[in-house]
N, C-alpha and C positions, 0 to 999 in steps of 0.2 A: 482355544489358543494354548492352554497350559500343556496339553498332551503334545501338541505340535512342537512347542518349544523344547519339551523334554526329549522328544525323538530327535530333533535337530541337534541338541547339545550332546547326545549320546551317539550320534552318527559317526561312521568311519571318516567321512569327509571332514568333519570338524576336528576329530581327534588327530588327523594327519596334517592339519594346518601348521605351518611354521610359527615360531614365536614372534617373529618380527617381519614387517613388510616395509620396504623402502618407500619413501614418498614418491608420488608420480611426477612431481616437479619441485623445484627449489622454492622455498618460501621467500616472500619479499619483505614484509614488515614483521611478521610473527609466524609461528607455526602452531599447528593444532595436533596434539598428541592424544590418542585414544588408547586406553588399556582396558582389556576385558579379562577377568579371571573366571574360569569355569571350574566348578568343583563337581566332579563326577560322583556317581552313586557309590563308588569304591573309596571315596574320600580324597582321591588324588586330584591335584589342581593343575590346570593348564592356563598359562598366561599368553595372551595374544595382544600385540600392540602394533599400531600403524600411525603414520603421520599423514596429515592432509587428506584424509579419506573423504570427509563430507564436502570439501571444497574441490575435489577432483571432478573433472568433466566426465561425461559418459564414456568418451573415447579413452581417457586415462584409466577409468575403472575396469576397462577390458583387460588390463594387466593383472588384475586380482583374480584369485580363484573364486569360482561361483559360491563355494561354501562360505567364504568370508563375506561376500556380498549379501547372501541370504541372512547370515548372522547379524550383520550391521543393520540391515533393513528391519529385522525383527526387533532389535534393540531400539531402533528409532521409533518403531510402531508402539512399543511398550512405553517409551518416554512420552510420546505424543498423547496416548490415552491417559496416562497418569497425570499429565499436566492439565488435561481437560477436566479430570475429576477432582483436582485440587491436591492439597498436600495433607499428609497424616498429622494428627495432633502430636503424636510422639513417635520417634523413630525406633523401631525394634532394635534390641541389643545386637542381633546378628547382622544388622544392616549398617551399623555405625562404623565410621572410619576409625581405625586405630592408628595412632601416630607411629611412624617408623623410627626405629632407633638407629642412630648412625655411629 
């Protein structure tokens, strides 16, 4: 899985994805925002954000590029596997959220 993910993140299809995707429908009570930051081997980062992705129907997801669907499915798979295995005792420094300065 590690090599598969590395290849996906370095692919031209992922690098060509726009930074933002419009929601497939208007939210009713709340909205779901997903942001992904990919840091390449060259140290450059790419931010991708979308709204209402996981609640979108299959028909609505046809509006998204296949690279985005593959990326989001891979992230979902990683999250599912990590939840099944439990949580780490200590979060590594490079994985900790840093507060944004406004």
